[in-house]
C-alpha positions in Angstrom: -9.3 15.4 28.2 -6.6 17.0 26.1 -5.8 15.3 22.8 -2.6 13.2 22.7 0.2 15.0 21.0 2.3 13.0 18.5 5.4 11.6 20.1 8.6 13.5 19.3 11.1 10.7 18.6 14.0 13.1 19.1 13.0 13.7 22.7 11.8 10.1 23.5 14.7 8.0 22.4 13.6 5.0 24.4 10.2 4.6 22.7 10.1 1.3 20.7 9.3 3.2 17.5 11.8 6.0 17.8 14.1 6.4 14.8 17.3 5.4 16.5 15.9 2.1 17.8 14.4 1.3 14.4 17.8 2.0 12.8 19.6 -0.2 15.2 17.0 -2.9 14.7 17.5 -2.7 11.0 21.3 -3.0 11.4 21.2 -5.6 14.2 21.8 -8.7 12.0 25.3 -10.0 12.2 25.9 -9.8 8.5 23.6 -7.0 7.5 26.0 -4.1 7.8 28.9 -6.0 6.3 26.8 -7.1 3.2 25.7 -3.5 2.7 29.2 -2.2 3.2 30.6 -4.8 0.7 28.0 -3.8 -1.9 28.9 -0.2 -1.4 32.6 -0.9 -1.9 31.8 -2.8 -5.1 30.2 0.3 -6.6 26.7 -0.7 -5.3 26.4 -4.1 -7.0 27.9 -7.5 -6.7 27.4 -11.2 -7.5 26.7 -13.6 -4.6 30.0 -15.6 -5.1 32.0 -12.4 -4.9 30.2 -11.4 -1.7 31.1 -14.8 -0.2 34.7 -14.3 -1.0 34.8 -10.8 0.4 33.3 -11.7 3.7 35.2 -14.6 5.4 33.0 -16.5 7.8 29.8 -15.8 5.9 28.0 -19.0 4.9 26.0 -19.3 1.7 22.9 -19.9 3.8 23.4 -16.7 5.9 24.3 -14.7 2.9 21.1 -15.7 1.1 19.0 -15.0 4.2 20.6 -11.6 4.8 20.2 -10.6 1.1 16.5 -11.7 1.2 15.9 -9.6 4.3 17.6 -6.6 2.7 15.6 -7.1 -0.4 12.3 -7.3 1.6 13.4 -4.1 3.4 13.9 -2.3 0.0 17.6 -1.8 0.6 18.8 -4.3 -2.0 17.5 -5.4 -5.4 18.1 -8.7 -7.1 18.5 -8.9 -10.8 18.7 -12.2 -12.8 20.2 -12.0 -16.3 18.6 -14.6 -18.6 21.8 -16.1 -19.9 23.1 -19.7 -19.6 23.9 -20.2 -16.8 21.7 -17.4 -15.2 23.7 -14.6 -13.7 22.4 -13.1 -10.4 23.5 -9.7 -9.1 22.5 -7.8 -6.0 22.6 -4.0 -5.9 21.9 -1.2 -3.6 18.6 0.5 -4.2 18.3 4.3 -3.9 17.0 3.7 -0.4 20.0 1.4 0.3 22.4 4.0 -0.9 20.8 6.4 1.5 21.4 4.0 4.4 25.1 3.7 3.5 25.9 7.1 4.8 25.5 6.4 8.6 26.9 2.9 8.1 30.1 4.3 6.4 30.4 6.9 9.2 30.4 4.0 11.7 32.9 2.0 9.8 35.3 4.9 9.5 34.8 5.7 13.2 35.8 2.1 14.0 39.0 2.4 11.8 39.9 5.8 13.4 39.3 4.5 16.9 40.7 1.0 16.7 42.6 1.6 20.0 39.3 2.3 21.8 37.8 -0.8 20.4 40.9 -2.8 21.5 40.4 -1.4 25.1 36.8 -2.5 25.1 37.6 -6.0 23.8 40.4 -6.3 26.5 38.0 -5.2 29.2 35.4 -7.7 28.1 37.9 -10.5 27.9 39.3 -9.8 31.4 38.0 -12.1 34.1 35.5 -10.5 36.5 36.6 -10.0 40.1 
């Protein structure tokens, strides 16, 4: 029996562990990309209260959960300054800054192709016949 060759993830895009699926899984949370994008716009770091103000609709609970998940994934780090009251800041890690590139490409594509997004939204809102 011939030995199994390693799976080439570029030619097997539907395998559960292929890079595109892992990337989409990472970015699948509703607020994940927006929190990363906001941190990027703030120069890579922000305080929680500022993030809440920048992202309308984001609850404190969801922000905390999203930041914890990003911290566990190694994309964001949490720093607590020992002052009174304590100051907490979240910042992109070097790995997080690496993940910003495809995310920013997607955000810019969305801005440049707003008409196409409008057409999709209209098609989804239209009643089925």
